[in-house]
mmCIF file of the N, C-alpha and C atoms, coordinates in Angstrom:
data_MODEL
# 
_entry.id   MODEL 
# 
loop_
_atom_site.group_PDB 
_atom_site.id 
_atom_site.type_symbol 
_atom_site.label_atom_id 
_atom_site.label_alt_id 
_atom_site.label_comp_id 
_atom_site.label_asym_id 
_atom_site.label_entity_id 
_atom_site.label_seq_id 
_atom_site.pdbx_PDB_ins_code 
_atom_site.Cartn_x 
_atom_site.Cartn_y 
_atom_site.Cartn_z 
_atom_site.occupancy 
_atom_site.B_iso_or_equiv 
_atom_site.pdbx_formal_charge 
_atom_site.auth_seq_id 
_atom_site.auth_comp_id 
_atom_site.auth_asym_id 
_atom_site.auth_atom_id 
_atom_site.pdbx_PDB_model_num 
ATOM 1   N N  . UNK A 1 1  ? 111.819 116.468 118.813 1.00 0.00 ? 1  UNK A N  1 
ATOM 2   C CA . UNK A 1 1  ? 110.731 116.385 117.855 1.00 0.00 ? 1  UNK A CA 1 
ATOM 3   C C  . UNK A 1 1  ? 109.595 115.580 118.475 1.00 0.00 ? 1  UNK A C  1 
ATOM 4   N N  . UNK A 1 2  ? 108.361 116.093 118.397 1.00 0.00 ? 2  UNK A N  1 
ATOM 5   C CA . UNK A 1 2  ? 107.236 115.366 118.985 1.00 0.00 ? 2  UNK A CA 1 
ATOM 6   C C  . UNK A 1 2  ? 106.960 114.055 118.247 1.00 0.00 ? 2  UNK A C  1 
ATOM 7   N N  . UNK A 1 3  ? 106.268 113.170 118.917 1.00 0.00 ? 3  UNK A N  1 
ATOM 8   C CA . UNK A 1 3  ? 105.923 111.866 118.339 1.00 0.00 ? 3  UNK A CA 1 
ATOM 9   C C  . UNK A 1 3  ? 105.026 112.043 117.117 1.00 0.00 ? 3  UNK A C  1 
ATOM 10  N N  . UNK A 1 4  ? 105.143 111.100 116.207 1.00 0.00 ? 4  UNK A N  1 
ATOM 11  C CA . UNK A 1 4  ? 104.251 111.025 115.057 1.00 0.00 ? 4  UNK A CA 1 
ATOM 12  C C  . UNK A 1 4  ? 102.923 110.472 115.560 1.00 0.00 ? 4  UNK A C  1 
ATOM 13  N N  . UNK A 1 5  ? 101.829 111.103 115.193 1.00 0.00 ? 5  UNK A N  1 
ATOM 14  C CA . UNK A 1 5  ? 100.517 110.729 115.714 1.00 0.00 ? 5  UNK A CA 1 
ATOM 15  C C  . UNK A 1 5  ? 99.565  110.318 114.590 1.00 0.00 ? 5  UNK A C  1 
ATOM 16  N N  . UNK A 1 6  ? 98.450  109.772 114.979 1.00 0.00 ? 6  UNK A N  1 
ATOM 17  C CA . UNK A 1 6  ? 97.406  109.432 114.024 1.00 0.00 ? 6  UNK A CA 1 
ATOM 18  C C  . UNK A 1 6  ? 96.914  110.689 113.309 1.00 0.00 ? 6  UNK A C  1 
ATOM 19  N N  . UNK A 1 7  ? 96.860  111.806 114.034 1.00 0.00 ? 7  UNK A N  1 
ATOM 20  C CA . UNK A 1 7  ? 96.458  113.071 113.409 1.00 0.00 ? 7  UNK A CA 1 
ATOM 21  C C  . UNK A 1 7  ? 97.453  113.488 112.326 1.00 0.00 ? 7  UNK A C  1 
ATOM 22  N N  . UNK A 1 8  ? 98.745  113.242 112.558 1.00 0.00 ? 8  UNK A N  1 
ATOM 23  C CA . UNK A 1 8  ? 99.760  113.538 111.545 1.00 0.00 ? 8  UNK A CA 1 
ATOM 24  C C  . UNK A 1 8  ? 99.540  112.674 110.304 1.00 0.00 ? 8  UNK A C  1 
ATOM 25  N N  . UNK A 1 9  ? 99.298  111.386 110.519 1.00 0.00 ? 9  UNK A N  1 
ATOM 26  C CA . UNK A 1 9  ? 99.044  110.482 109.402 1.00 0.00 ? 9  UNK A CA 1 
ATOM 27  C C  . UNK A 1 9  ? 97.791  110.901 108.652 1.00 0.00 ? 9  UNK A C  1 
ATOM 28  N N  . UNK A 1 10 ? 96.767  111.271 109.379 1.00 0.00 ? 10 UNK A N  1 
ATOM 29  C CA . UNK A 1 10 ? 95.524  111.708 108.760 1.00 0.00 ? 10 UNK A CA 1 
ATOM 30  C C  . UNK A 1 10 ? 95.751  112.942 107.897 1.00 0.00 ? 10 UNK A C  1 
ATOM 31  N N  . UNK A 1 11 ? 96.526  113.892 108.383 1.00 0.00 ? 11 UNK A N  1 
ATOM 32  C CA . UNK A 1 11 ? 96.819  115.102 107.605 1.00 0.00 ? 11 UNK A CA 1 
ATOM 33  C C  . UNK A 1 11 ? 97.561  114.761 106.314 1.00 0.00 ? 11 UNK A C  1 
ATOM 34  N N  . UNK A 1 12 ? 98.509  113.845 106.401 1.00 0.00 ? 12 UNK A N  1 
ATOM 35  C CA . UNK A 1 12 ? 99.251  113.421 105.210 1.00 0.00 ? 12 UNK A CA 1 
ATOM 36  C C  . UNK A 1 12 ? 98.313  112.724 104.232 1.00 0.00 ? 12 UNK A C  1 
ATOM 37  N N  . UNK A 1 13 ? 97.487  111.818 104.722 1.00 0.00 ? 13 UNK A N  1 
ATOM 38  C CA . UNK A 1 13 ? 96.549  111.104 103.852 1.00 0.00 ? 13 UNK A CA 1 
ATOM 39  C C  . UNK A 1 13 ? 95.589  112.069 103.175 1.00 0.00 ? 13 UNK A C  1 
ATOM 40  N N  . UNK A 1 14 ? 95.082  113.029 103.915 1.00 0.00 ? 14 UNK A N  1 
ATOM 41  C CA . UNK A 1 14 ? 94.163  114.014 103.335 1.00 0.00 ? 14 UNK A CA 1 
ATOM 42  C C  . UNK A 1 14 ? 94.843  114.794 102.221 1.00 0.00 ? 14 UNK A C  1 
ATOM 43  N N  . UNK A 1 15 ? 96.074  115.203 102.434 1.00 0.00 ? 15 UNK A N  1 
ATOM 44  C CA . UNK A 1 15 ? 96.810  115.973 101.433 1.00 0.00 ? 15 UNK A CA 1 
ATOM 45  C C  . UNK A 1 15 ? 97.103  115.132 100.191 1.00 0.00 ? 15 UNK A C  1 
ATOM 46  N N  . UNK A 1 16 ? 97.622  113.940 100.385 1.00 0.00 ? 16 UNK A N  1 
ATOM 47  C CA . UNK A 1 16 ? 98.003  113.083 99.253  1.00 0.00 ? 16 UNK A CA 1 
ATOM 48  C C  . UNK A 1 16 ? 96.782  112.640 98.459  1.00 0.00 ? 16 UNK A C  1 
ATOM 49  N N  . UNK A 1 17 ? 95.756  112.202 99.144  1.00 0.00 ? 17 UNK A N  1 
ATOM 50  C CA . UNK A 1 17 ? 94.568  111.684 98.467  1.00 0.00 ? 17 UNK A CA 1 
ATOM 51  C C  . UNK A 1 17 ? 93.680  112.822 97.955  1.00 0.00 ? 17 UNK A C  1 
ATOM 52  N N  . UNK A 1 18 ? 93.795  113.977 98.579  1.00 0.00 ? 18 UNK A N  1 
ATOM 53  C CA . UNK A 1 18 ? 93.003  115.122 98.137  1.00 0.00 ? 18 UNK A CA 1 
ATOM 54  C C  . UNK A 1 18 ? 91.584  115.111 98.655  1.00 0.00 ? 18 UNK A C  1 
ATOM 55  N N  . UNK A 1 19 ? 91.402  114.571 99.844  1.00 0.00 ? 19 UNK A N  1 
ATOM 56  C CA . UNK A 1 19 ? 90.072  114.483 100.453 1.00 0.00 ? 19 UNK A CA 1 
ATOM 57  C C  . UNK A 1 19 ? 90.175  114.966 101.893 1.00 0.00 ? 19 UNK A C  1 
ATOM 58  N N  . UNK A 1 20 ? 89.674  116.147 102.156 1.00 0.00 ? 20 UNK A N  1 
ATOM 59  C CA . UNK A 1 20 ? 89.749  116.755 103.494 1.00 0.00 ? 20 UNK A CA 1 
ATOM 60  C C  . UNK A 1 20 ? 88.826  116.092 104.506 1.00 0.00 ? 20 UNK A C  1 
ATOM 61  N N  . UNK A 1 21 ? 87.987  115.169 104.059 1.00 0.00 ? 21 UNK A N  1 
ATOM 62  C CA . UNK A 1 21 ? 87.026  114.513 104.948 1.00 0.00 ? 21 UNK A CA 1 
ATOM 63  C C  . UNK A 1 21 ? 87.540  113.183 105.500 1.00 0.00 ? 21 UNK A C  1 
ATOM 64  N N  . UNK A 1 22 ? 88.716  112.744 105.072 1.00 0.00 ? 22 UNK A N  1 
ATOM 65  C CA . UNK A 1 22 ? 89.252  111.474 105.557 1.00 0.00 ? 22 UNK A CA 1 
ATOM 66  C C  . UNK A 1 22 ? 89.404  111.529 107.072 1.00 0.00 ? 22 UNK A C  1 
ATOM 67  N N  . UNK A 1 23 ? 88.868  110.521 107.735 1.00 0.00 ? 23 UNK A N  1 
ATOM 68  C CA . UNK A 1 23 ? 88.997  110.399 109.189 1.00 0.00 ? 23 UNK A CA 1 
ATOM 69  C C  . UNK A 1 23 ? 89.554  109.009 109.485 1.00 0.00 ? 23 UNK A C  1 
ATOM 70  N N  . UNK A 1 24 ? 90.740  108.969 110.076 1.00 0.00 ? 24 UNK A N  1 
ATOM 71  C CA . UNK A 1 24 ? 91.386  107.706 110.384 1.00 0.00 ? 24 UNK A CA 1 
ATOM 72  C C  . UNK A 1 24 ? 91.180  107.345 111.853 1.00 0.00 ? 24 UNK A C  1 
ATOM 73  N N  . UNK A 1 25 ? 91.103  106.058 112.111 1.00 0.00 ? 25 UNK A N  1 
ATOM 74  C CA . UNK A 1 25 ? 91.027  105.524 113.469 1.00 0.00 ? 25 UNK A CA 1 
ATOM 75  C C  . UNK A 1 25 ? 92.131  104.480 113.610 1.00 0.00 ? 25 UNK A C  1 
ATOM 76  N N  . UNK A 1 26 ? 92.621  104.254 114.827 1.00 0.00 ? 26 UNK A N  1 
ATOM 77  C CA . UNK A 1 26 ? 93.735  103.327 115.027 1.00 0.00 ? 26 UNK A CA 1 
ATOM 78  C C  . UNK A 1 26 ? 93.486  101.919 114.490 1.00 0.00 ? 26 UNK A C  1 
ATOM 79  N N  . UNK A 1 27 ? 92.248  101.453 114.534 1.00 0.00 ? 27 UNK A N  1 
ATOM 80  C CA . UNK A 1 27 ? 91.953  100.085 114.108 1.00 0.00 ? 27 UNK A CA 1 
ATOM 81  C C  . UNK A 1 27 ? 91.698  99.954  112.607 1.00 0.00 ? 27 UNK A C  1 
ATOM 82  N N  . UNK A 1 28 ? 91.657  101.075 111.901 1.00 0.00 ? 28 UNK A N  1 
ATOM 83  C CA . UNK A 1 28 ? 91.419  101.052 110.454 1.00 0.00 ? 28 UNK A CA 1 
ATOM 84  C C  . UNK A 1 28 ? 92.670  100.613 109.701 1.00 0.00 ? 28 UNK A C  1 
ATOM 85  N N  . UNK A 1 29 ? 92.448  100.187 108.454 1.00 0.00 ? 29 UNK A N  1 
ATOM 86  C CA . UNK A 1 29 ? 93.559  99.849  107.573 1.00 0.00 ? 29 UNK A CA 1 
ATOM 87  C C  . UNK A 1 29 ? 93.355  100.564 106.242 1.00 0.00 ? 29 UNK A C  1 
ATOM 88  N N  . UNK A 1 30 ? 94.377  100.539 105.396 1.00 0.00 ? 30 UNK A N  1 
ATOM 89  C CA . UNK A 1 30 ? 94.352  101.281 104.133 1.00 0.00 ? 30 UNK A CA 1 
ATOM 90  C C  . UNK A 1 30 ? 93.128  100.942 103.287 1.00 0.00 ? 30 UNK A C  1 
ATOM 91  N N  . UNK A 1 31 ? 92.727  99.680  103.259 1.00 0.00 ? 31 UNK A N  1 
ATOM 92  C CA . UNK A 1 31 ? 91.577  99.269  102.456 1.00 0.00 ? 31 UNK A CA 1 
ATOM 93  C C  . UNK A 1 31 ? 90.279  99.945  102.896 1.00 0.00 ? 31 UNK A C  1 
ATOM 94  N N  . UNK A 1 32 ? 90.257  100.499 104.113 1.00 0.00 ? 32 UNK A N  1 
ATOM 95  C CA . UNK A 1 32 ? 89.069  101.179 104.628 1.00 0.00 ? 32 UNK A CA 1 
ATOM 96  C C  . UNK A 1 32 ? 88.943  102.614 104.124 1.00 0.00 ? 32 UNK A C  1 
ATOM 97  N N  . UNK A 1 33 ? 89.973  103.123 103.447 1.00 0.00 ? 33 UNK A N  1 
ATOM 98  C CA . UNK A 1 33 ? 90.001  104.535 103.050 1.00 0.00 ? 33 UNK A CA 1 
ATOM 99  C C  . UNK A 1 33 ? 89.844  104.657 101.535 1.00 0.00 ? 33 UNK A C  1 
ATOM 100 N N  . UNK A 1 34 ? 88.730  105.237 101.078 1.00 0.00 ? 34 UNK A N  1 
ATOM 101 C CA . UNK A 1 34 ? 88.568  105.452 99.640  1.00 0.00 ? 34 UNK A CA 1 
ATOM 102 C C  . UNK A 1 34 ? 89.706  106.321 99.103  1.00 0.00 ? 34 UNK A C  1 
ATOM 103 N N  . UNK A 1 35 ? 90.286  105.892 98.002  1.00 0.00 ? 35 UNK A N  1 
ATOM 104 C CA . UNK A 1 35 ? 91.373  106.658 97.399  1.00 0.00 ? 35 UNK A CA 1 
ATOM 105 C C  . UNK A 1 35 ? 92.756  106.230 97.847  1.00 0.00 ? 35 UNK A C  1 
ATOM 106 N N  . UNK A 1 36 ? 92.849  105.361 98.852  1.00 0.00 ? 36 UNK A N  1 
ATOM 107 C CA . UNK A 1 36 ? 94.166  104.902 99.316  1.00 0.00 ? 36 UNK A CA 1 
ATOM 108 C C  . UNK A 1 36 ? 94.547  103.708 98.446  1.00 0.00 ? 36 UNK A C  1 
ATOM 109 N N  . UNK A 1 37 ? 95.104  104.022 97.278  1.00 0.00 ? 37 UNK A N  1 
ATOM 110 C CA . UNK A 1 37 ? 95.503  102.984 96.338  1.00 0.00 ? 37 UNK A CA 1 
ATOM 111 C C  . UNK A 1 37 ? 97.019  102.794 96.389  1.00 0.00 ? 37 UNK A C  1 
ATOM 112 N N  . UNK A 1 38 ? 97.543  101.980 95.490  1.00 0.00 ? 38 UNK A N  1 
ATOM 113 C CA . UNK A 1 38 ? 98.974  101.658 95.544  1.00 0.00 ? 38 UNK A CA 1 
ATOM 114 C C  . UNK A 1 38 ? 99.852  102.886 95.295  1.00 0.00 ? 38 UNK A C  1 
ATOM 115 N N  . UNK A 1 39 ? 99.452  103.767 94.391  1.00 0.00 ? 39 UNK A N  1 
ATOM 116 C CA . UNK A 1 39 ? 100.240 104.983 94.156  1.00 0.00 ? 39 UNK A CA 1 
ATOM 117 C C  . UNK A 1 39 ? 100.209 105.879 95.384  1.00 0.00 ? 39 UNK A C  1 
ATOM 118 N N  . UNK A 1 40 ? 99.033  106.113 95.928  1.00 0.00 ? 40 UNK A N  1 
ATOM 119 C CA . UNK A 1 40 ? 98.934  106.954 97.118  1.00 0.00 ? 40 UNK A CA 1 
ATOM 120 C C  . UNK A 1 40 ? 99.632  106.318 98.313  1.00 0.00 ? 40 UNK A C  1 
ATOM 121 N N  . UNK A 1 41 ? 99.636  105.009 98.363  1.00 0.00 ? 41 UNK A N  1 
ATOM 122 C CA . UNK A 1 41 ? 100.346 104.289 99.417  1.00 0.00 ? 41 UNK A CA 1 
ATOM 123 C C  . UNK A 1 41 ? 101.834 104.666 99.390  1.00 0.00 ? 41 UNK A C  1 
ATOM 124 N N  . UNK A 1 42 ? 102.397 104.660 98.195  1.00 0.00 ? 42 UNK A N  1 
ATOM 125 C CA . UNK A 1 42 ? 103.805 105.021 98.028  1.00 0.00 ? 42 UNK A CA 1 
ATOM 126 C C  . UNK A 1 42 ? 104.035 106.488 98.365  1.00 0.00 ? 42 UNK A C  1 
ATOM 127 N N  . UNK A 1 43 ? 103.170 107.365 97.879  1.00 0.00 ? 43 UNK A N  1 
ATOM 128 C CA . UNK A 1 43 ? 103.318 108.794 98.151  1.00 0.00 ? 43 UNK A CA 1 
ATOM 129 C C  . UNK A 1 43 ? 103.189 109.098 99.643  1.00 0.00 ? 43 UNK A C  1 
ATOM 130 N N  . UNK A 1 44 ? 102.283 108.410 100.317 1.00 0.00 ? 44 UNK A N  1 
ATOM 131 C CA . UNK A 1 44 ? 102.115 108.601 101.755 1.00 0.00 ? 44 UNK A CA 1 
ATOM 132 C C  . UNK A 1 44 ? 103.375 108.164 102.493 1.00 0.00 ? 44 UNK A C  1 
ATOM 133 N N  . UNK A 1 45 ? 103.982 107.068 102.066 1.00 0.00 ? 45 UNK A N  1 
ATOM 134 C CA . UNK A 1 45 ? 105.219 106.618 102.723 1.00 0.00 ? 45 UNK A CA 1 
ATOM 135 C C  . UNK A 1 45 ? 106.326 107.650 102.555 1.00 0.00 ? 45 UNK A C  1 
ATOM 136 N N  . UNK A 1 46 ? 106.421 108.258 101.375 1.00 0.00 ? 46 UNK A N  1 
ATOM 137 C CA . UNK A 1 46 ? 107.423 109.300 101.132 1.00 0.00 ? 46 UNK A CA 1 
ATOM 138 C C  . UNK A 1 46 ? 107.169 110.509 102.034 1.00 0.00 ? 46 UNK A C  1 
ATOM 139 N N  . UNK A 1 47 ? 105.933 110.901 102.169 1.00 0.00 ? 47 UNK A N  1 
ATOM 140 C CA . UNK A 1 47 ? 105.576 112.052 103.005 1.00 0.00 ? 47 UNK A CA 1 
ATOM 141 C C  . UNK A 1 47 ? 105.833 111.781 104.486 1.00 0.00 ? 47 UNK A C  1 
ATOM 142 N N  . UNK A 1 48 ? 105.559 110.566 104.931 1.00 0.00 ? 48 UNK A N  1 
ATOM 143 C CA . UNK A 1 48 ? 105.843 110.213 106.325 1.00 0.00 ? 48 UNK A CA 1 
ATOM 144 C C  . UNK A 1 48 ? 107.342 110.310 106.584 1.00 0.00 ? 48 UNK A C  1 
ATOM 145 N N  . UNK A 1 49 ? 108.136 109.775 105.676 1.00 0.00 ? 49 UNK A N  1 
ATOM 146 C CA . UNK A 1 49 ? 109.585 109.821 105.836 1.00 0.00 ? 49 UNK A CA 1 
ATOM 147 C C  . UNK A 1 49 ? 110.090 111.258 105.857 1.00 0.00 ? 49 UNK A C  1 
ATOM 148 N N  . UNK A 1 50 ? 109.562 112.091 104.972 1.00 0.00 ? 50 UNK A N  1 
ATOM 149 C CA . UNK A 1 50 ? 109.973 113.494 104.923 1.00 0.00 ? 50 UNK A CA 1 
ATOM 150 C C  . UNK A 1 50 ? 109.604 114.233 106.215 1.00 0.00 ? 50 UNK A C  1 
ATOM 151 N N  . UNK A 1 51 ? 108.451 113.908 106.773 1.00 0.00 ? 51 UNK A N  1 
ATOM 152 C CA . UNK A 1 51 ? 107.974 114.597 107.976 1.00 0.00 ? 51 UNK A CA 1 
ATOM 153 C C  . UNK A 1 51 ? 108.676 114.141 109.246 1.00 0.00 ? 51 UNK A C  1 
ATOM 154 N N  . UNK A 1 52 ? 109.108 112.879 109.274 1.00 0.00 ? 52 UNK A N  1 
ATOM 155 C CA . UNK A 1 52 ? 109.621 112.321 110.526 1.00 0.00 ? 52 UNK A CA 1 
ATOM 156 C C  . UNK A 1 52 ? 111.104 111.971 110.510 1.00 0.00 ? 52 UNK A C  1 
ATOM 157 N N  . UNK A 1 53 ? 111.660 111.794 109.329 1.00 0.00 ? 53 UNK A N  1 
ATOM 158 C CA . UNK A 1 53 ? 113.038 111.331 109.234 1.00 0.00 ? 53 UNK A CA 1 
ATOM 159 C C  . UNK A 1 53 ? 113.159 109.827 109.415 1.00 0.00 ? 53 UNK A C  1 
ATOM 160 N N  . UNK A 1 54 ? 112.037 109.155 109.669 1.00 0.00 ? 54 UNK A N  1 
ATOM 161 C CA . UNK A 1 54 ? 112.042 107.701 109.826 1.00 0.00 ? 54 UNK A CA 1 
ATOM 162 C C  . UNK A 1 54 ? 112.122 107.055 108.449 1.00 0.00 ? 54 UNK A C  1 
ATOM 163 N N  . UNK A 1 55 ? 112.982 106.063 108.295 1.00 0.00 ? 55 UNK A N  1 
ATOM 164 C CA . UNK A 1 55 ? 113.051 105.378 107.012 1.00 0.00 ? 55 UNK A CA 1 
ATOM 165 C C  . UNK A 1 55 ? 111.809 104.519 106.803 1.00 0.00 ? 55 UNK A C  1 
ATOM 166 N N  . UNK A 1 56 ? 110.897 105.008 105.977 1.00 0.00 ? 56 UNK A N  1 
ATOM 167 C CA . UNK A 1 56 ? 109.624 104.332 105.732 1.00 0.00 ? 56 UNK A CA 1 
ATOM 168 C C  . UNK A 1 56 ? 109.515 104.074 104.235 1.00 0.00 ? 56 UNK A C  1 
ATOM 169 N N  . UNK A 1 57 ? 109.161 102.855 103.876 1.00 0.00 ? 57 UNK A N  1 
ATOM 170 C CA . UNK A 1 57 ? 108.903 102.575 102.471 1.00 0.00 ? 57 UNK A CA 1 
ATOM 171 C C  . UNK A 1 57 ? 107.538 101.905 102.343 1.00 0.00 ? 57 UNK A C  1 
ATOM 172 N N  . UNK A 1 58 ? 107.074 101.772 101.129 1.00 0.00 ? 58 UNK A N  1 
ATOM 173 C CA . UNK A 1 58 ? 105.734 101.226 100.902 1.00 0.00 ? 58 UNK A CA 1 
ATOM 174 C C  . UNK A 1 58 ? 105.605 99.806  101.444 1.00 0.00 ? 58 UNK A C  1 
ATOM 175 N N  . UNK A 1 59 ? 106.673 99.021  101.367 1.00 0.00 ? 59 UNK A N  1 
ATOM 176 C CA . UNK A 1 59 ? 106.634 97.646  101.879 1.00 0.00 ? 59 UNK A CA 1 
ATOM 177 C C  . UNK A 1 59 ? 106.456 97.642  103.400 1.00 0.00 ? 59 UNK A C  1 
ATOM 178 N N  . UNK A 1 60 ? 107.145 98.543  104.064 1.00 0.00 ? 60 UNK A N  1 
ATOM 179 C CA . UNK A 1 60 ? 107.029 98.659  105.516 1.00 0.00 ? 60 UNK A CA 1 
ATOM 180 C C  . UNK A 1 60 ? 105.588 99.036  105.888 1.00 0.00 ? 60 UNK A C  1 
ATOM 181 N N  . UNK A 1 61 ? 105.007 99.960  105.123 1.00 0.00 ? 61 UNK A N  1 
ATOM 182 C CA . UNK A 1 61 ? 103.618 100.341 105.368 1.00 0.00 ? 61 UNK A CA 1 
ATOM 183 C C  . UNK A 1 61 ? 102.685 99.149  105.177 1.00 0.00 ? 61 UNK A C  1 
ATOM 184 N N  . UNK A 1 62 ? 102.955 98.367  104.154 1.00 0.00 ? 62 UNK A N  1 
ATOM 185 C CA . UNK A 1 62 ? 102.096 97.224  103.857 1.00 0.00 ? 62 UNK A CA 1 
ATOM 186 C C  . UNK A 1 62 ? 102.127 96.174  104.968 1.00 0.00 ? 62 UNK A C  1 
ATOM 187 N N  . UNK A 1 63 ? 103.213 96.132  105.731 1.00 0.00 ? 63 UNK A N  1 
ATOM 188 C CA . UNK A 1 63 ? 103.341 95.157  106.812 1.00 0.00 ? 63 UNK A CA 1 
ATOM 189 C C  . UNK A 1 63 ? 102.577 95.562  108.072 1.00 0.00 ? 63 UNK A C  1 
ATOM 190 N N  . UNK A 1 64 ? 102.075 96.773  108.107 1.00 0.00 ? 64 UNK A N  1 
ATOM 191 C CA . UNK A 1 64 ? 101.318 97.248  109.276 1.00 0.00 ? 64 UNK A CA 1 
ATOM 192 C C  . UNK A 1 64 ? 99.831  97.000  109.035 1.00 0.00 ? 64 UNK A C  1 
ATOM 193 N N  . UNK A 1 65 ? 99.219  96.139  109.807 1.00 0.00 ? 65 UNK A N  1 
ATOM 194 C CA . UNK A 1 65 ? 97.820  95.823  109.560 1.00 0.00 ? 65 UNK A CA 1 
ATOM 195 C C  . UNK A 1 65 ? 96.860  96.983  109.834 1.00 0.00 ? 65 UNK A C  1 
ATOM 196 N N  . UNK A 1 66 ? 97.197  97.857  110.768 1.00 0.00 ? 66 UNK A N  1 
ATOM 197 C CA . UNK A 1 66 ? 96.290  98.967  111.091 1.00 0.00 ? 66 UNK A CA 1 
ATOM 198 C C  . UNK A 1 66 ? 97.072  100.277 111.152 1.00 0.00 ? 66 UNK A C  1 
ATOM 199 N N  . UNK A 1 67 ? 96.334  101.372 111.141 1.00 0.00 ? 67 UNK A N  1 
ATOM 200 C CA . UNK A 1 67 ? 96.985  102.678 111.242 1.00 0.00 ? 67 UNK A CA 1 
ATOM 201 C C  . UNK A 1 67 ? 97.637  102.871 112.602 1.00 0.00 ? 67 UNK A C  1 
ATOM 202 N N  . UNK A 1 68 ? 97.063  102.294 113.635 1.00 0.00 ? 68 UNK A N  1 
ATOM 203 C CA . UNK A 1 68 ? 97.691  102.358 114.957 1.00 0.00 ? 68 UNK A CA 1 
ATOM 204 C C  . UNK A 1 68 ? 99.051  101.682 114.942 1.00 0.00 ? 68 UNK A C  1 
ATOM 205 N N  . UNK A 1 69 ? 99.132  100.536 114.268 1.00 0.00 ? 69 UNK A N  1 
ATOM 206 C CA . UNK A 1 69 ? 100.409 99.832  114.132 1.00 0.00 ? 69 UNK A CA 1 
ATOM 207 C C  . UNK A 1 69 ? 101.408 100.666 113.338 1.00 0.00 ? 69 UNK A C  1 
ATOM 208 N N  . UNK A 1 70 ? 100.935 101.321 112.303 1.00 0.00 ? 70 UNK A N  1 
ATOM 209 C CA . UNK A 1 70 ? 101.804 102.152 111.474 1.00 0.00 ? 70 UNK A CA 1 
ATOM 210 C C  . UNK A 1 70 ? 102.392 103.315 112.271 1.00 0.00 ? 70 UNK A C  1 
ATOM 211 N N  . UNK A 1 71 ? 101.560 103.985 113.027 1.00 0.00 ? 71 UNK A N  1 
ATOM 212 C CA . UNK A 1 71 ? 102.042 105.112 113.847 1.00 0.00 ? 71 UNK A CA 1 
ATOM 213 C C  . UNK A 1 71 ? 103.105 104.619 114.828 1.00 0.00 ? 71 UNK A C  1 
ATOM 214 N N  . UNK A 1 72 ? 102.849 103.497 115.464 1.00 0.00 ? 72 UNK A N  1 
ATOM 215 C CA . UNK A 1 72 ? 103.830 102.943 116.415 1.00 0.00 ? 72 UNK A CA 1 
ATOM 216 C C  . UNK A 1 72 ? 105.130 102.593 115.717 1.00 0.00 ? 72 UNK A C  1 
ATOM 217 N N  . UNK A 1 73 ? 105.062 101.995 114.540 1.00 0.00 ? 73 UNK A N  1 
ATOM 218 C CA . UNK A 1 73 ? 106.251 101.611 113.794 1.00 0.00 ? 73 UNK A CA 1 
ATOM 219 C C  . UNK A 1 73 ? 107.065 102.831 113.385 1.00 0.00 ? 73 UNK A C  1 
ATOM 220 N N  . UNK A 1 74 ? 106.389 103.861 112.913 1.00 0.00 ? 74 UNK A N  1 
ATOM 221 C CA . UNK A 1 74 ? 107.092 105.086 112.525 1.00 0.00 ? 74 UNK A CA 1 
ATOM 222 C C  . UNK A 1 74 ? 107.833 105.663 113.738 1.00 0.00 ? 74 UNK A C  1 
ATOM 223 N N  . UNK A 1 75 ? 107.190 105.694 114.875 1.00 0.00 ? 75 UNK A N  1 
ATOM 224 C CA . UNK A 1 75 ? 107.828 106.245 116.074 1.00 0.00 ? 75 UNK A CA 1 
ATOM 225 C C  . UNK A 1 75 ? 109.022 105.401 116.512 1.00 0.00 ? 75 UNK A C  1 
ATOM 226 N N  . UNK A 1 76 ? 108.979 104.099 116.272 1.00 0.00 ? 76 UNK A N  1 
ATOM 227 C CA . UNK A 1 76 ? 110.124 103.244 116.606 1.00 0.00 ? 76 UNK A CA 1 
ATOM 228 C C  . UNK A 1 76 ? 111.332 103.514 115.717 1.00 0.00 ? 76 UNK A C  1 
ATOM 229 N N  . UNK A 1 77 ? 111.071 103.939 114.491 1.00 0.00 ? 77 UNK A N  1 
ATOM 230 C CA . UNK A 1 77 ? 112.164 104.115 113.516 1.00 0.00 ? 77 UNK A CA 1 
ATOM 231 C C  . UNK A 1 77 ? 112.620 105.566 113.360 1.00 0.00 ? 77 UNK A C  1 
ATOM 232 N N  . UNK A 1 78 ? 112.043 106.467 114.112 1.00 0.00 ? 78 UNK A N  1 
ATOM 233 C CA . UNK A 1 78 ? 112.456 107.873 114.008 1.00 0.00 ? 78 UNK A CA 1 
ATOM 234 C C  . UNK A 1 78 ? 113.862 108.050 114.561 1.00 0.00 ? 78 UNK A C  1 
ATOM 235 N N  . UNK A 1 79 ? 114.639 108.920 113.922 1.00 0.00 ? 79 UNK A N  1 
ATOM 236 C CA . UNK A 1 79 ? 115.979 109.181 114.446 1.00 0.00 ? 79 UNK A CA 1 
ATOM 237 C C  . UNK A 1 79 ? 115.935 109.860 115.815 1.00 0.00 ? 79 UNK A C  1 
ATOM 238 N N  . UNK A 1 80 ? 116.930 109.578 116.604 1.00 0.00 ? 80 UNK A N  1 
ATOM 239 C CA . UNK A 1 80 ? 117.066 110.228 117.915 1.00 0.00 ? 80 UNK A CA 1 
ATOM 240 C C  . UNK A 1 80 ? 116.235 109.538 118.905 1.00 0.00 ? 80 UNK A C  1 
# 
């Protein structure tokens, strides 16, 4: 299975939040994205877990200061 990428996270965020214009950068954080609220935060964590098999929860996401950190963390926790 290929690595989880920022583009993968961006696609999930766009789908969950319902905004096809969302553009994520590695140094950005959730507060930088309009519509990334606590409910969407939880839904995004569920979608990441479903896509990667990595055990991801909202608390784990909250511990990642940037999207680059989040992508790295997801890749560390992926099975295999």
